[in-house]
Each structure stands twice: as C-alpha cells, then as structure tokens.
MOPAC internal coordinates of N, CA, C and O (Angstrom, degrees):
PM7 1SCF
backbone

  N    0.0000 0     0.00 0     0.00 0    0    0    0
  C    1.4384 1     0.00 0     0.00 0    1    0    0
  C    1.5252 1   108.88 1     0.00 0    2    1    0
  O    1.2310 1   120.54 1   -45.47 1    3    2    1
  N    1.3024 1   116.57 1   134.53 1    3    2    1
  C    1.4551 1   121.35 1   177.55 1    5    3    2
  C    1.5160 1   109.45 1   -85.15 1    6    5    3
  O    1.2310 1   120.54 1   -44.81 1    7    6    5
  N    1.2975 1   116.56 1   135.19 1    7    6    5
  C    1.4606 1   121.02 1   178.28 1    9    7    6
  C    1.5144 1   109.43 1  -137.34 1   10    9    7
  O    1.2310 1   121.39 1   -37.52 1   11   10    9
  N    1.3239 1   114.95 1   142.48 1   11   10    9
  C    1.4529 1   119.48 1   175.83 1   13   11   10
  C    1.5199 1   108.35 1   -73.66 1   14   13   11
  O    1.2310 1   120.49 1   -20.28 1   15   14   13
  N    1.2981 1   116.66 1   159.72 1   15   14   13
  C    1.4554 1   121.61 1   176.27 1   17   15   14
  C    1.5262 1   107.75 1   -67.46 1   18   17   15
  O    1.2310 1   120.11 1   -69.24 1   19   18   17
  N    1.3282 1   117.40 1   110.76 1   19   18   17
  C    1.4660 1   120.72 1  -175.02 1   21   19   18
  C    1.5187 1   112.65 1   -64.35 1   22   21   19
  O    1.2310 1   120.00 1   158.59 1   23   22   21
  N    1.3191 1   117.60 1   -21.41 1   23   22   21
  C    1.4559 1   119.77 1   177.93 1   25   23   22
  C    1.5340 1   110.78 1   -67.33 1   26   25   23
  O    1.2310 1   120.34 1   153.62 1   27   26   25
  N    1.3272 1   116.95 1   -26.38 1   27   26   25
  C    1.4531 1   121.16 1  -177.28 1   29   27   26
  C    1.5227 1   114.25 1   -99.91 1   30   29   27
  O    1.2310 1   119.72 1   166.82 1   31   30   29
  N    1.3423 1   118.15 1   -13.18 1   31   30   29
  C    1.4555 1   121.37 1  -174.15 1   33   31   30
  C    1.5172 1   109.63 1  -123.91 1   34   33   31
  O    1.2310 1   120.44 1   -84.30 1   35   34   33
  N    1.3136 1   116.77 1    95.70 1   35   34   33
  C    1.4622 1   119.51 1  -179.13 1   37   35   34
  C    1.5209 1   110.63 1   -81.45 1   38   37   35
  O    1.2310 1   121.11 1   -21.65 1   39   38   37
  N    1.3177 1   115.48 1   158.35 1   39   38   37
  C    1.4593 1   121.53 1   178.17 1   41   39   38
  C    1.5248 1   108.64 1   -67.73 1   42   41   39
  O    1.2310 1   121.04 1   -45.47 1   43   42   41
  N    1.3359 1   115.61 1   134.53 1   43   42   41
  C    1.4647 1   120.15 1   178.86 1   45   43   42
  C    1.5268 1   111.94 1  -107.46 1   46   45   43
  O    1.2310 1   120.23 1   178.73 1   47   46   45
  N    1.3472 1   117.16 1    -1.27 1   47   46   45
  C    1.4556 1   120.99 1   177.91 1   49   47   46
  C    1.5147 1   114.01 1    75.07 1   50   49   47
  O    1.2310 1   120.29 1  -146.93 1   51   50   49
  N    1.3457 1   117.05 1    33.07 1   51   50   49
  C    1.4647 1   120.48 1  -178.55 1   53   51   50
  C    1.5240 1   112.53 1   -77.65 1   54   53   51
  O    1.2310 1   119.60 1   162.20 1   55   54   53
  N    1.3250 1   118.37 1   -17.80 1   55   54   53
  C    1.4565 1   122.66 1   177.26 1   57   55   54
  C    1.5156 1   115.13 1    88.94 1   58   57   55
  O    1.2310 1   120.07 1   173.80 1   59   58   57
  N    1.3227 1   117.47 1    -6.20 1   59   58   57
  C    1.4660 1   120.65 1  -174.90 1   61   59   58
  C    1.5311 1   112.70 1   -55.28 1   62   61   59
  O    1.2310 1   120.04 1   129.97 1   63   62   61
  N    1.3079 1   117.53 1   -50.03 1   63   62   61
  C    1.4684 1   120.85 1  -175.52 1   65   63   62
  C    1.5266 1   111.70 1   -59.59 1   66   65   63
  O    1.2310 1   120.74 1   132.72 1   67   66   65
  N    1.3157 1   116.20 1   -47.28 1   67   66   65
  C    1.4632 1   120.30 1  -177.16 1   69   67   66
  C    1.5254 1   112.16 1   -72.15 1   70   69   67
  O    1.2310 1   120.19 1   148.95 1   71   70   69
  N    1.3156 1   117.24 1   -31.05 1   71   70   69
  C    1.4597 1   119.97 1   177.40 1   73   71   70
  C    1.5297 1   109.72 1   -75.08 1   74   73   71
  O    1.2310 1   120.27 1   141.70 1   75   74   73
  N    1.3126 1   117.09 1   -38.30 1   75   74   73
  C    1.4739 1   121.45 1   179.35 1   77   75   74
  C    1.5247 1   110.73 1   -63.94 1   78   77   75
  O    1.2310 1   120.41 1   133.32 1   79   78   77
  N    1.3294 1   116.83 1   -46.68 1   79   78   77
  C    1.4654 1   122.04 1  -178.22 1   81   79   78
  C    1.5229 1   109.42 1  -140.47 1   82   81   79
  O    1.2310 1   120.51 1   -74.80 1   83   82   81
  N    1.3041 1   116.63 1   105.20 1   83   82   81
  C    1.4604 1   119.76 1   175.49 1   85   83   82
  C    1.5239 1   107.73 1   -64.13 1   86   85   83
  O    1.2310 1   120.29 1   -45.23 1   87   86   85
  N    1.3183 1   117.05 1   134.77 1   87   86   85
  C    1.4623 1   121.09 1  -177.25 1   89   87   86
  C    1.5327 1   110.74 1   -67.91 1   90   89   87
  O    1.2310 1   121.00 1   -15.04 1   91   90   89
  N    1.3030 1   115.69 1   164.96 1   91   90   89
  C    1.4554 1   122.76 1  -179.83 1   93   91   90
  C    1.5197 1   111.52 1   -56.51 1   94   93   91
  O    1.2310 1   120.59 1   141.14 1   95   94   93
  N    1.3232 1   116.47 1   -38.86 1   95   94   93
  C    1.4622 1   120.36 1  -177.57 1   97   95   94
  C    1.5329 1   111.13 1   -70.44 1   98   97   95
  O    1.2310 1   120.56 1   141.55 1   99   98   97
  N    1.3219 1   116.53 1   -38.45 1   99   98   97
  C    1.4626 1   120.57 1   176.48 1  101   99   98
  C    1.5138 1   111.63 1   -65.31 1  102  101   99
  O    1.2310 1   120.44 1   139.07 1  103  102  101
  N    1.3333 1   116.77 1   -40.93 1  103  102  101
  C    1.4670 1   121.38 1   178.29 1  105  103  102
  C    1.5250 1   109.91 1   -65.96 1  106  105  103
  O    1.2310 1   120.17 1   137.57 1  107  106  105
  N    1.3296 1   117.29 1   -42.43 1  107  106  105
  C    1.4678 1   120.67 1  -179.61 1  109  107  106
  C    1.5310 1   111.34 1   -64.28 1  110  109  107
  O    1.2310 1   120.81 1   141.85 1  111  110  109
  N    1.3120 1   116.05 1   -38.15 1  111  110  109
  C    1.4669 1   119.56 1  -178.29 1  113  111  110
  C    1.5298 1   111.96 1   -78.56 1  114  113  111
  O    1.2310 1   120.25 1   150.64 1  115  114  113
  N    1.3245 1   117.13 1   -29.36 1  115  114  113
  C    1.4704 1   121.81 1  -176.74 1  117  115  114
  C    1.5370 1   110.38 1  -132.14 1  118  117  115
  O    1.2310 1   119.75 1  -114.72 1  119  118  117
  N    1.3282 1   118.09 1    65.28 1  119  118  117
  C    1.4707 1   119.86 1  -175.33 1  121  119  118
  C    1.5259 1   114.06 1   -63.30 1  122  121  119
  O    1.2310 1   119.78 1   155.65 1  123  122  121
  N    1.3054 1   118.03 1   -24.35 1  123  122  121
  C    1.4680 1   120.54 1  -178.43 1  125  123  122
  C    1.5254 1   112.70 1   -87.57 1  126  125  123
  O    1.2310 1   120.27 1   176.66 1  127  126  125
  N    1.3179 1   117.09 1    -3.34 1  127  126  125
  C    1.4682 1   121.47 1  -178.19 1  129  127  126
  C    1.5190 1   112.15 1  -107.83 1  130  129  127
  O    1.2310 1   119.73 1  -157.03 1  131  130  129
  N    1.3202 1   118.11 1    22.97 1  131  130  129
  C    1.4707 1   121.54 1  -175.50 1  133  131  130
  C    1.5200 1   113.73 1   -62.47 1  134  133  131
  O    1.2310 1   119.87 1   153.12 1  135  134  133
  N    1.3113 1   117.84 1   -26.88 1  135  134  133
  C    1.4641 1   121.04 1  -178.74 1  137  135  134
  C    1.5211 1   112.38 1   -96.01 1  138  137  135
  O    1.2310 1   120.34 1  -168.91 1  139  138  137
  N    1.3126 1   116.95 1    11.09 1  139  138  137
  C    1.4602 1   121.53 1   179.77 1  141  139  138
  C    1.5261 1   109.09 1  -123.04 1  142  141  139
  O    1.2310 1   120.93 1    -9.89 1  143  142  141
  N    1.3194 1   115.82 1   170.11 1  143  142  141
  C    1.4636 1   120.15 1   172.32 1  145  143  142
  C    1.5272 1   106.92 1   -63.91 1  146  145  143
  O    1.2310 1   120.22 1   -47.29 1  147  146  145
  N    1.3142 1   117.19 1   132.71 1  147  146  145
  C    1.4651 1   122.33 1  -176.89 1  149  147  146
  C    1.5258 1   110.89 1   -53.75 1  150  149  147
  O    1.2310 1   119.93 1   -50.25 1  151  150  149
  N    1.3435 1   117.74 1   129.75 1  151  150  149
  C    1.4653 1   120.72 1   177.85 1  153  151  150
  C    1.5306 1   114.01 1   -61.78 1  154  153  151
  O    1.2310 1   120.35 1   162.21 1  155  154  153
  N    1.3308 1   116.94 1   -17.79 1  155  154  153
  C    1.4656 1   120.38 1   178.11 1  157  155  154
  C    1.5334 1   112.18 1   -81.20 1  158  157  155
  O    1.2310 1   120.32 1   165.76 1  159  158  157
  N    1.3174 1   116.99 1   -14.24 1  159  158  157
  C    1.4600 1   121.28 1   178.06 1  161  159  158
  C    1.5208 1   108.25 1   -85.07 1  162  161  159
  O    1.2310 1   120.73 1   -59.80 1  163  162  161
  N    1.3128 1   116.20 1   120.20 1  163  162  161
  C    1.4635 1   120.96 1  -172.57 1  165  163  162
  C    1.5292 1   110.89 1  -121.53 1  166  165  163
  O    1.2310 1   120.84 1   -48.23 1  167  166  165
  N    1.3188 1   115.99 1   131.77 1  167  166  165
  C    1.4630 1   122.45 1   174.98 1  169  167  166
  C    1.5233 1   107.57 1   -85.46 1  170  169  167
  O    1.2310 1   119.90 1   -55.68 1  171  170  169
  N    1.3300 1   117.80 1   124.32 1  171  170  169
  C    1.4646 1   121.81 1  -176.90 1  173  171  170
  C    1.5227 1   112.98 1   -94.16 1  174  173  171
  O    1.2310 1   120.43 1   175.03 1  175  174  173
  N    1.3221 1   116.79 1    -4.97 1  175  174  173
  C    1.4542 1   121.39 1  -174.04 1  177  175  174
  C    1.5178 1   111.01 1   103.80 1  178  177  175
  O    1.2310 1   120.84 1   164.15 1  179  178  177
  N    1.3378 1   116.00 1   -15.85 1  179  178  177
  C    1.4632 1   120.96 1   178.97 1  181  179  178
  C    1.5250 1   112.47 1  -131.93 1  182  181  179
  O    1.2310 1   120.37 1   155.17 1  183  182  181
  N    1.3375 1   116.91 1   -24.83 1  183  182  181
  C    1.4578 1   122.17 1  -177.71 1  185  183  182
  C    1.5174 1   109.62 1  -165.62 1  186  185  183
  O    1.2310 1   120.63 1   -12.03 1  187  186  185
  N    1.3287 1   116.39 1   167.97 1  187  186  185
  C    1.4625 1   121.31 1   174.17 1  189  187  186
  C    1.5223 1   109.35 1   -90.18 1  190  189  187
  O    1.2310 1   121.16 1   -36.91 1  191  190  189
  N    1.3168 1   115.38 1   143.09 1  191  190  189
  C    1.4593 1   122.06 1   172.68 1  193  191  190
  C    1.5268 1   107.74 1  -134.75 1  194  193  191
  O    1.2310 1   120.89 1   -18.09 1  195  194  193
  N    1.3160 1   115.91 1   161.91 1  195  194  193
  C    1.4565 1   121.52 1   179.46 1  197  195  194
  C    1.5251 1   108.93 1  -103.82 1  198  197  195
  O    1.2310 1   120.75 1   -56.27 1  199  198  197
  N    1.3255 1   116.16 1   123.73 1  199  198  197
  C    1.4658 1   120.29 1  -179.96 1  201  199  198
  C    1.5232 1   112.22 1   -66.36 1  202  201  199
  O    1.2310 1   120.29 1   156.61 1  203  202  201
  N    1.3390 1   117.05 1   -23.39 1  203  202  201
  C    1.4654 1   119.40 1   176.84 1  205  203  202
  C    1.5280 1   111.08 1   -64.23 1  206  205  203
  O    1.2310 1   120.70 1   152.82 1  207  206  205
  N    1.3268 1   116.27 1   -27.18 1  207  206  205
  C    1.4640 1   121.14 1  -177.37 1  209  207  206
  C    1.5267 1   113.19 1   -99.77 1  210  209  207
  O    1.2310 1   120.66 1  -170.32 1  211  210  209
  N    1.3175 1   116.34 1     9.68 1  211  210  209
  C    1.4648 1   120.53 1  -179.84 1  213  211  210
  C    1.5309 1   110.22 1   -65.48 1  214  213  211
  O    1.2310 1   120.09 1   -35.58 1  215  214  213
  N    1.3207 1   117.43 1   144.42 1  215  214  213
  C    1.4647 1   120.48 1  -179.03 1  217  215  214
  C    1.5359 1   113.72 1   -56.41 1  218  217  215
  O    1.2310 1   120.01 1   155.84 1  219  218  217
  N    1.3142 1   117.58 1   -24.16 1  219  218  217
  C    1.4607 1   120.92 1  -179.47 1  221  219  218
  C    1.5316 1   112.84 1   -78.49 1  222  221  219
  O    1.2310 1   120.08 1   167.47 1  223  222  221
  N    1.3358 1   117.46 1   -12.53 1  223  222  221
  C    1.4563 1   121.68 1   179.68 1  225  223  222
  C    1.5295 1   109.33 1   -85.61 1  226  225  223
  O    1.2310 1   120.28 1   -55.15 1  227  226  225
  N    1.3141 1   117.06 1   124.85 1  227  226  225
  C    1.4654 1   121.55 1  -178.21 1  229  227  226
  C    1.5287 1   113.05 1   -62.48 1  230  229  227
  O    1.2310 1   120.18 1   154.31 1  231  230  229
  N    1.3228 1   117.26 1   -25.69 1  231  230  229
  C    1.4655 1   121.49 1  -179.47 1  233  231  230
  C    1.5331 1   113.37 1   -98.93 1  234  233  231
  O    1.2310 1   120.27 1  -168.47 1  235  234  233
  N    1.3185 1   117.09 1    11.53 1  235  234  233
  C    1.4705 1   121.24 1  -175.97 1  237  235  234
  C    1.5253 1   112.63 1   -56.11 1  238  237  235
  O    1.2310 1   119.84 1   135.74 1  239  238  237
  N    1.3131 1   117.91 1   -44.26 1  239  238  237
  C    1.4716 1   120.49 1  -179.51 1  241  239  238
  C    1.5285 1   110.81 1   -63.71 1  242  241  239
  O    1.2310 1   120.54 1   140.67 1  243  242  241
  N    1.3255 1   116.57 1   -39.33 1  243  242  241
  C    1.4638 1   120.71 1   177.35 1  245  243  242
  C    1.5269 1   109.96 1   -61.25 1  246  245  243
  O    1.2310 1   120.15 1   131.13 1  247  246  245
  N    1.3449 1   117.33 1   -48.87 1  247  246  245
  C    1.4723 1   120.84 1  -179.89 1  249  247  246
  C    1.5253 1   111.12 1   -61.60 1  250  249  247
  O    1.2310 1   120.12 1   136.92 1  251  250  249
  N    1.3330 1   117.37 1   -43.08 1  251  250  249
  C    1.4663 1   120.78 1   179.59 1  253  251  250
  C    1.5246 1   111.16 1   -59.78 1  254  253  251
  O    1.2310 1   120.83 1   135.85 1  255  254  253
  N    1.3226 1   116.02 1   -44.15 1  255  254  253
  C    1.4640 1   120.83 1  -179.57 1  257  255  254
  C    1.5253 1   111.12 1   -65.93 1  258  257  255
  O    1.2310 1   120.40 1   130.38 1  259  258  257
  N    1.3122 1   116.85 1   -49.62 1  259  258  257
  C    1.4651 1   120.98 1  -177.13 1  261  259  258
  C    1.5295 1   112.63 1   -64.02 1  262  261  259
  O    1.2310 1   120.38 1   144.59 1  263  262  261
  N    1.3282 1   116.88 1   -35.41 1  263  262  261
  C    1.4617 1   120.94 1  -177.83 1  265  263  262
  C    1.5224 1   112.75 1   -94.98 1  266  265  263
  O    1.2310 1   120.71 1  -176.41 1  267  266  265
  N    1.3244 1   116.24 1     3.59 1  267  266  265
  C    1.4644 1   122.82 1   179.53 1  269  267  266
  C    1.5212 1   111.95 1    54.22 1  270  269  267
  O    1.2310 1   121.02 1  -139.04 1  271  270  269
  N    1.3134 1   115.66 1    40.96 1  271  270  269
  C    1.4648 1   120.83 1   178.18 1  273  271  270
  C    1.5222 1   109.65 1   -65.13 1  274  273  271
  O    1.2310 1   121.18 1   -37.79 1  275  274  273
  N    1.3043 1   115.35 1   142.21 1  275  274  273
  C    1.4582 1   120.74 1  -179.75 1  277  275  274
  C    1.5171 1   112.85 1    89.01 1  278  277  275
  O    1.2310 1   120.35 1   179.05 1  279  278  277
  N    1.3263 1   116.93 1    -0.95 1  279  278  277
  C    1.4561 1   121.12 1  -178.66 1  281  279  278
  C    1.5171 1   113.54 1   -82.90 1  282  281  279
  O    1.2310 1   119.97 1   173.36 1  283  282  281
  N    1.3103 1   117.67 1    -6.64 1  283  282  281
  C    1.4562 1   120.97 1   178.92 1  285  283  282
  C    1.5111 1   112.29 1   102.98 1  286  285  283
  O    1.2310 1   121.49 1   -14.07 1  287  286  285
  N    1.3119 1   114.76 1   165.93 1  287  286  285
  C    1.4627 1   122.04 1  -178.68 1  289  287  286
  C    1.5198 1   109.75 1   -69.59 1  290  289  287
  O    1.2310 1   121.09 1   -45.67 1  291  290  289
  N    1.3276 1   115.52 1   134.33 1  291  290  289
  C    1.4618 1   120.74 1   178.69 1  293  291  290
  C    1.5143 1   111.82 1  -118.08 1  294  293  291
  O    1.2310 1   119.92 1  -169.02 1  295  294  293
  N    1.3052 1   117.76 1    10.98 1  295  294  293
  C    1.4623 1   121.30 1   179.61 1  297  295  294
  C    1.5165 1   109.31 1   -95.80 1  298  297  295
  O    1.2310 1   121.13 1   -77.37 1  299  298  297
  N    1.3119 1   115.45 1   102.63 1  299  298  297
  C    1.4472 1   122.34 1  -177.44 1  301  299  298
  C    1.5291 1   110.66 1   -59.64 1  302  301  299
  O    1.2310 1   120.40 1   -51.62 1  303  302  301
  N    1.3200 1   116.84 1   128.38 1  303  302  301
  C    1.4690 1   122.99 1   179.70 1  305  303  302
  C    1.5263 1   113.88 1    53.90 1  306  305  303
  O    1.2310 1   120.14 1  -143.27 1  307  306  305
  N    1.3005 1   117.33 1    36.73 1  307  306  305
  C    1.4516 1   122.40 1  -179.11 1  309  307  306
  C    1.5299 1   110.07 1   -60.39 1  310  309  307
  O    1.2310 1   119.80 1   -63.59 1  311  310  309
  N    1.3414 1   117.99 1   116.41 1  311  310  309
  C    1.4727 1   120.29 1  -176.91 1  313  311  310
  C    1.5233 1   113.85 1   -73.08 1  314  313  311
  O    1.2310 1   119.92 1   163.26 1  315  314  313
  N    1.3241 1   117.76 1   -16.74 1  315  314  313
  C    1.4649 1   120.03 1  -179.49 1  317  315  314
  C    1.5236 1   112.52 1   -80.78 1  318  317  315
  O    1.2310 1   119.58 1   164.21 1  319  318  317
  N    1.3345 1   118.42 1   -15.79 1  319  318  317
  C    1.4710 1   121.13 1  -177.58 1  321  319  318
  C    1.5284 1   112.37 1   -57.05 1  322  321  319
  O    1.2310 1   120.49 1   148.35 1  323  322  321
  N    1.3251 1   116.67 1   -31.65 1  323  322  321
  C    1.4698 1   120.56 1  -178.18 1  325  323  322
  C    1.5203 1   112.78 1   -97.07 1  326  325  323
  O    1.2310 1   120.32 1  -174.47 1  327  326  325
  N    1.3195 1   116.99 1     5.53 1  327  326  325
  C    1.4592 1   121.81 1  -178.59 1  329  327  326
  C    1.5314 1   108.45 1  -139.92 1  330  329  327
  O    1.2310 1   120.78 1  -112.73 1  331  330  329
  N    1.3185 1   116.11 1    67.27 1  331  330  329
  C    1.4576 1   121.77 1  -175.64 1  333  331  330
  C    1.5207 1   109.01 1   -81.92 1  334  333  331
  O    1.2310 1   121.63 1   -67.40 1  335  334  333
  N    1.3391 1   114.48 1   112.60 1  335  334  333
  C    1.4612 1   121.24 1   179.80 1  337  335  334
  C    1.5144 1   108.31 1  -161.71 1  338  337  335
  O    1.2310 1   120.89 1   -12.20 1  339  338  337
  N    1.3094 1   115.90 1   167.80 1  339  338  337
  C    1.4562 1   119.92 1   177.25 1  341  339  338
  C    1.5255 1   109.15 1   -67.39 1  342  341  339
  O    1.2310 1   120.72 1   -44.97 1  343  342  341
  N    1.3090 1   116.24 1   135.03 1  343  342  341
  C    1.4631 1   122.20 1  -177.51 1  345  343  342
  C    1.5227 1   110.83 1  -102.83 1  346  345  343
  O    1.2310 1   121.13 1   -40.82 1  347  346  345
  N    1.3222 1   115.45 1   139.18 1  347  346  345
  C    1.4569 1   121.41 1   176.83 1  349  347  346
  C    1.5297 1   109.04 1   -85.35 1  350  349  347
  O    1.2310 1   120.87 1   -20.69 1  351  350  349
  N    1.3154 1   115.94 1   159.31 1  351  350  349
  C    1.4629 1   121.32 1   178.97 1  353  351  350
  C    1.5224 1   112.15 1   -54.44 1  354  353  351
  O    1.2310 1   120.26 1   141.06 1  355  354  353
  N    1.3442 1   117.11 1   -38.94 1  355  354  353
  C    1.4639 1   119.15 1  -177.97 1  357  355  354
  C    1.5321 1   112.25 1   -67.54 1  358  357  355
  O    1.2310 1   119.66 1   156.37 1  359  358  357
  N    1.3209 1   118.25 1   -23.63 1  359  358  357
  C    1.4688 1   120.99 1   174.93 1  361  359  358
  C    1.5243 1   110.93 1   -78.41 1  362  361  359
  O    1.2310 1   120.66 1   151.68 1  363  362  361
  N    1.3179 1   116.34 1   -28.32 1  363  362  361
  C    1.4597 1   121.21 1  -177.12 1  365  363  362
  C    1.5183 1   112.38 1   -77.29 1  366  365  363
  O    1.2310 1   119.83 1   149.02 1  367  366  365
  N    1.3195 1   117.94 1   -30.98 1  367  366  365
  C    1.4659 1   121.47 1  -175.76 1  369  367  366
  C    1.5253 1   112.68 1   -57.09 1  370  369  367
  O    1.2310 1   118.37 1   128.71 1  371  370  369
  N    1.3423 1   120.72 1   -51.29 1  371  370  369
  C    1.4697 1   118.59 1  -179.38 1  373  371  370
  C    1.5256 1   112.97 1   -64.90 1  374  373  371
  O    1.2310 1   119.78 1   152.05 1  375  374  373
  N    1.3038 1   118.03 1   -27.95 1  375  374  373
  C    1.4571 1   121.73 1  -179.81 1  377  375  374
  C    1.5212 1   110.44 1   -70.47 1  378  377  375
  O    1.2310 1   120.07 1   144.83 1  379  378  377
  N    1.3365 1   117.46 1   -35.17 1  379  378  377
  C    1.4555 1   121.78 1   179.38 1  381  379  378
  C    1.5202 1   113.21 1   -80.84 1  382  381  379
  O    1.2310 1   120.24 1   161.82 1  383  382  381
  N    1.3329 1   117.14 1   -18.18 1  383  382  381
  C    1.4613 1   120.50 1  -178.70 1  385  383  382
  C    1.5137 1   111.38 1   -81.91 1  386  385  383
  O    1.2310 1   121.12 1    26.09 1  387  386  385
  N    1.2977 1   115.47 1  -153.91 1  387  386  385
  C    1.4599 1   120.53 1  -178.54 1  389  387  386
  C    1.5186 1   113.08 1   -77.20 1  390  389  387
  O    1.2310 1   120.13 1   166.28 1  391  390  389
  N    1.3209 1   117.37 1   -13.72 1  391  390  389
  C    1.4538 1   121.06 1  -179.87 1  393  391  390
  C    1.5262 1   108.58 1   -83.01 1  394  393  391
  O    1.2310 1   119.58 1   -63.68 1  395  394  393
  N    1.3347 1   118.41 1   116.32 1  395  394  393
  C    1.4575 1   119.08 1  -175.78 1  397  395  394
  C    1.5240 1   114.08 1   -70.75 1  398  397  395
  O    1.2310 1   119.34 1   157.72 1  399  398  397
  N    1.3289 1   118.87 1   -22.28 1  399  398  397
  C    1.4621 1   120.54 1  -178.69 1  401  399  398
  C    1.5141 1   109.38 1  -130.17 1  402  401  399
  O    1.2310 1   119.91 1   -31.43 1  403  402  401
  N    1.3044 1   117.77 1   148.57 1  403  402  401
  C    1.4530 1   119.10 1   177.08 1  405  403  402
  C    1.5326 1   110.60 1   -65.37 1  406  405  403
  O    1.2310 1   119.64 1   -30.95 1  407  406  405
  N    1.3323 1   118.30 1   149.05 1  407  406  405
  C    1.4549 1   119.09 1   179.48 1  409  407  406
  C    1.5305 1   109.98 1   -65.68 1  410  409  407
  O    1.2310 1   120.91 1   -33.50 1  411  410  409
  N    1.3119 1   115.87 1   146.50 1  411  410  409
  C    1.4637 1   119.09 1   177.49 1  413  411  410
  C    1.5199 1   109.03 1   -73.95 1  414  413  411
  O    1.2310 1   119.68 1   -26.71 1  415  414  413
  N    1.3323 1   118.22 1   153.29 1  415  414  413
  C    1.4654 1   121.03 1  -175.87 1  417  415  414
  C    1.5169 1   114.33 1   -58.75 1  418  417  415
  O    1.2310 1   119.41 1   152.90 1  419  418  417
  N    1.3289 1   118.73 1   -27.10 1  419  418  417
  C    1.4571 1   120.69 1  -177.06 1  421  419  418
  C    1.5392 1   113.13 1   -81.66 1  422  421  419
  O    1.2310 1   120.04 1   170.88 1  423  422  421
  N    1.3536 1   117.53 1    -9.12 1  423  422  421
  C    1.4678 1   120.92 1   177.46 1  425  423  422
  C    1.5186 1   110.11 1   -95.14 1  426  425  423
  O    1.2310 1   120.33 1   -28.75 1  427  426  425
  N    1.3306 1   116.97 1   151.25 1  427  426  425
  C    1.4643 1   118.67 1   176.48 1  429  427  426
  C    1.4882 1   111.39 1  -107.92 1  430  429  427
  O    1.2310 1   120.10 1   180.00 1  431  430  429

C-alpha cells in the first residue's frame, strides 16, 4: 500500500478515512448503521471530528491510541483533502463501494 509521509501530511478533518471505512469501534457501537456515514462522525462546520474521541468521553484516550489518531493523513492522493465540507450520503456511497475515489464532477 502506498502511503504519504505522515510527518508531512497532517489530518485536515475531511472525513474521507472514516467514511471510507468505519472503524471497529463505530461498527460495534452502531451495527445497524454500517451502510451509512458513522453516527460518531460529526461535522463541526469546519471539519469532521469523531465523538468517540471527544474530551468528554472517558475512553477517548483509548480510542485515540488504538486508531492512531493524530498520526496524519494516510489516504494517498485523497481528493477530499482540498474540498473539506460536509458530505451527503450519496457522496459517501461510491467511496464505500469498490470505487476507491469519488467520481469527478465532469464524469457521468
């Protein structure tokens, strides 16, 4: 798997990683929401954050450690990094399927 140097590419909160693959903890907490954007992924108006890692959650440090949060973006050539906004369910579906990247607007 190709990965960018995480020291040079910090997380921008675009939500791509969590929308592409809901983490084990999100699936365990919301088993019936596997085909939707994880309910723990929250749009703040500027970026996505994970409610499991919120300071008010007693297990936040555990989740951060296990999921290597803060380690930087690991999605090579992630097209959402330059378009940080709240994503609709219909945008998430192709990302979760066999298509690794969302279709560009000029393609049908």
